[in-house]
C-alpha positions as CSV (number, residue, x, y, z in Angstrom):
1,M,-3.8,-16.1,-11.5
2,G,-0.3,-14.8,-10.9
3,T,2.7,-16.9,-10.1
4,P,4.5,-15.6,-7.0
5,G,7.7,-17.0,-5.5
6,P,8.6,-17.6,-1.9
7,Y,8.2,-14.5,0.3
8,R,10.1,-13.6,3.4
9,R,9.2,-10.0,3.7
10,V,6.5,-8.0,1.8
11,L,5.1,-4.5,1.7
12,L,1.3,-4.0,1.5
13,K,0.1,-0.7,0.0
14,V,-3.3,0.3,1.2
15,S,-5.0,3.3,-0.4
16,G,-6.9,5.7,1.7
17,E,-10.0,5.1,-0.5
18,A,-9.9,1.4,0.6
19,L,-10.3,2.4,4.2
20,M,-13.6,4.2,3.5
21,G,-15.5,1.0,3.1
22,D,-18.9,1.8,1.6
23,G,-18.7,5.4,3.0
24,A,-17.9,8.5,1.0
25,Y,-15.4,9.9,3.5
26,G,-13.3,9.0,6.5
27,I,-12.3,5.7,8.1
28,D,-14.6,2.8,8.2
29,L,-13.4,0.8,11.3
30,A,-15.0,-2.4,10.1
31,T,-12.9,-2.3,6.9
32,V,-9.7,-1.5,8.8
33,D,-10.5,-4.4,11.2
34,R,-10.9,-6.8,8.2
35,I,-7.6,-5.6,6.7
36,A,-5.9,-6.1,10.1
37,D,-7.2,-9.7,10.2
38,D,-5.7,-10.3,6.7
39,V,-2.3,-9.0,7.8
40,M,-2.5,-11.0,11.1
41,A,-3.0,-14.2,9.1
42,V,0.1,-13.5,7.0
43,V,2.3,-12.6,10.0
44,A,1.2,-15.8,11.7
45,S,2.4,-17.8,8.7
46,G,5.9,-16.4,9.3
47,I,6.1,-13.6,6.7
48,Q,7.4,-10.2,7.8
49,V,4.9,-7.4,6.8
50,C,5.2,-3.6,6.5
51,L,2.5,-1.3,5.2
52,V,2.2,2.1,3.5
53,V,-1.2,3.8,3.8
54,G,-2.6,6.5,1.7
55,G,-4.7,9.5,2.8
56,G,-7.2,10.0,0.0
57,N,-10.2,9.1,2.3
58,I,-9.4,12.3,4.3
59,F,-7.6,14.7,1.9
60,R,-6.0,14.4,-1.5
61,G,-3.2,16.9,-2.3
62,L,-3.9,16.9,-6.1
63,S,-7.6,17.8,-5.6
64,G,-6.6,20.5,-3.1
65,A,-4.1,21.9,-5.6
66,A,-6.8,21.8,-8.3
67,Q,-9.0,24.0,-6.1
68,G,-6.3,26.7,-5.9
69,M,-4.1,25.6,-3.0
70,D,-0.4,25.6,-3.3
71,R,0.6,22.1,-4.4
72,A,3.3,21.7,-1.8
73,S,1.0,22.7,1.1
74,A,-1.8,20.5,-0.2
75,D,0.5,17.5,-0.4
76,Q,1.7,18.2,3.2
77,I,-1.9,18.1,4.4
78,G,-2.3,14.8,2.6
79,M,0.8,13.4,4.3
80,L,-0.8,14.3,7.7
81,A,-3.9,12.4,6.6
82,T,-1.9,9.3,6.1
83,V,-0.6,9.6,9.7
84,M,-4.2,9.6,11.0
85,N,-4.9,6.4,8.9
86,A,-1.7,4.8,10.2
87,L,-2.6,5.4,13.8
88,A,-6.1,4.0,13.3
89,M,-4.7,0.9,11.7
90,Q,-2.1,0.5,14.5
91,N,-4.8,0.8,17.2
92,I,-7.0,-1.9,15.7
93,M,-4.0,-4.2,15.0
94,E,-2.8,-3.9,18.6
95,N,-6.3,-4.6,19.9
96,K,-5.9,-7.9,18.1
97,G,-2.6,-8.6,19.8
98,M,-0.3,-7.6,17.0
99,A,2.9,-5.7,17.9
100,T,2.9,-2.7,15.6
101,R,5.0,0.4,15.1
102,V,4.1,3.5,13.1
103,Q,7.1,5.3,11.5
104,S,6.5,8.8,10.0
105,A,8.6,10.4,7.3
106,I,7.6,13.7,8.9
107,P,8.9,13.6,12.5
108,M,6.2,13.8,15.2
109,S,7.7,12.1,18.1
110,S,4.8,12.5,20.5
111,V,2.6,10.2,18.4
112,C,4.9,7.9,16.5
113,E,8.5,7.0,15.7
114,P,10.5,8.9,13.0
115,Y,11.3,6.8,9.9
116,I,14.6,5.0,10.6
117,R,15.4,2.3,8.1
118,R,17.5,0.0,10.3
119,R,15.0,0.3,13.2
120,A,12.1,-0.6,10.8
121,I,14.0,-3.7,9.6
122,R,14.7,-4.7,13.2
123,H,11.0,-4.3,14.2
124,M,10.1,-6.7,11.4
125,E,12.8,-9.2,12.3
126,K,11.1,-9.2,15.8
127,G,7.7,-10.0,14.3
128,R,6.3,-6.5,14.5
129,V,4.2,-4.9,11.7
130,V,5.6,-1.6,10.6
131,I,3.3,1.0,9.2
132,F,5.0,3.8,7.2
133,A,3.1,7.1,7.3
134,A,3.5,10.5,5.7
135,G,4.5,9.2,2.3
136,T,8.1,10.0,1.4
137,G,8.0,13.2,3.5
138,N,8.2,15.3,0.3
139,P,5.5,17.0,-1.7
140,F,4.9,16.0,-5.4
141,F,5.4,12.3,-4.6
142,T,2.5,9.9,-4.1
143,T,2.1,7.2,-1.5
144,D,2.5,4.7,-4.4
145,T,6.0,6.0,-4.9
146,A,6.5,5.9,-1.1
147,A,5.5,2.2,-1.2
148,A,8.0,1.4,-3.9
149,L,10.7,3.3,-2.1
150,R,10.1,1.7,1.3
151,A,9.8,-1.8,-0.4
152,A,13.3,-1.2,-1.9
153,E,14.7,0.2,1.4
154,M,13.3,-2.8,3.4
155,R,14.6,-5.3,0.8
156,C,11.1,-6.6,0.4
157,D,10.5,-9.6,-1.9
158,A,7.2,-8.1,-3.3
159,L,5.1,-5.1,-3.2
160,L,1.4,-5.8,-2.9
161,K,-1.1,-3.2,-4.1
162,G,-4.5,-3.6,-2.6
163,T,-7.1,-2.1,-4.9
164,Q,-10.9,-2.0,-5.5
165,V,-10.7,-4.6,-8.3
166,D,-9.0,-8.0,-8.5
167,G,-6.1,-7.1,-10.8
168,V,-5.0,-4.9,-13.7
169,Y,-7.4,-4.3,-16.6
170,S,-6.9,-2.5,-19.9
171,A,-9.6,-0.1,-18.8
172,D,-11.9,0.5,-15.8
173,P,-13.9,-2.8,-15.6
174,K,-16.7,-0.9,-13.8
175,K,-17.1,1.4,-16.8
176,D,-16.0,-0.8,-19.7
177,P,-17.5,-4.3,-19.9
178,D,-15.0,-5.2,-22.6
179,A,-11.9,-4.3,-20.4
180,I,-9.3,-7.0,-20.8
181,Y,-7.9,-8.7,-17.6
182,H,-4.1,-9.1,-17.4
183,T,-2.7,-12.0,-15.4
184,H,0.9,-10.9,-16.0
185,L,2.6,-7.7,-17.2
186,N,6.1,-6.5,-17.4
187,Y,7.0,-3.1,-16.0
188,L,7.5,-1.5,-19.5
189,E,4.0,-2.7,-20.6
190,V,2.5,-0.9,-17.6
191,L,4.5,2.3,-18.3
192,S,4.1,2.4,-22.1
193,N,0.3,1.6,-22.0
194,D,-0.1,4.2,-19.2
195,L,-2.0,1.6,-17.1
196,K,-3.2,3.5,-14.0
197,V,-2.5,0.8,-11.4
198,M,0.4,2.8,-9.9
199,D,2.1,6.0,-10.9
200,A,5.0,5.9,-13.3
201,S,7.6,6.8,-10.6
202,A,6.5,3.9,-8.4
203,V,6.6,1.4,-11.3
204,S,10.0,2.7,-12.5
205,L,11.4,2.4,-8.9
206,A,10.1,-1.2,-8.6
207,R,11.6,-2.0,-12.0
208,E,15.0,-0.6,-11.1
209,N,15.1,-2.7,-7.9
210,E,13.4,-5.8,-9.5
211,I,10.6,-5.9,-7.0
212,P,7.5,-7.7,-8.3
213,I,4.2,-5.8,-7.9
214,L,1.2,-8.0,-7.1
215,V,-2.2,-6.3,-7.7
216,F,-5.2,-7.8,-6.0
217,S,-8.6,-6.8,-4.4
218,I,-8.2,-5.5,-0.8
219,Q,-12.0,-6.0,-0.6
220,D,-11.7,-9.8,-0.7
221,P,-11.4,-11.1,2.9
222,G,-8.4,-13.4,3.2
223,G,-7.2,-12.3,-0.2
224,L,-3.7,-11.2,1.0
225,A,-2.9,-14.7,2.3
226,R,-4.2,-16.4,-0.8
227,V,-2.1,-14.1,-3.1
228,L,1.0,-14.9,-1.1
229,S,0.3,-18.6,-1.3
230,G,-0.1,-18.4,-5.1
231,Q,-3.9,-18.8,-5.0
232,G,-6.6,-16.3,-5.5
233,T,-6.9,-13.9,-8.4
234,F,-4.2,-11.2,-9.0
235,T,-2.0,-9.6,-11.5
236,T,1.8,-9.9,-11.4
237,I,3.9,-7.0,-12.7
238,G,7.5,-8.1,-13.1
239,K,10.4,-8.5,-15.5
């Protein structure tokens, strides 16, 4: 179990793969609905929440580049995939009565707001959930890095990484039964041991801005609220 402090504003990073549910591709609306319930419970407790969503359930820039596409073009396609996920998440959240705004790093004013830092902060101060789409808006940067960047820009108290497992292990626990579970790590341990929880740029950015990273299972209903209250199982990455 990790040991979080008090949280006023947090950023939740949700991977595209997490939105697939048990499927092999696309958006599983029941999974998005469950994540929306978790966010709603946290917002109801008075914590301001913003999200960064990935796009790997629709398109991955790296895999596209590996098949011969230009990396910059492949990453741009991946960014557009994150916008689709963000709009799906917004729709379900608003159906539940949550005020939500999608802000895209790639301007597309007919479907969502452009990313404007001060406007995003103001939305959260008014109790709205802000979903950041299109990553950083630049190729060669992952949505993990976008999450660390937005967490720093929004002055978040923590970055929560929702994954398929309940924390950080020394190896993939699904493949290695002897994988060691870590309750707490410092940033340099993650970087020096090349632990694959987030890419190095994201961890370095969180370290520079002293933003703790809490890694937990997004598959666990109610897990987000438990992590923020200091219960549940999760790994804390910090100083």
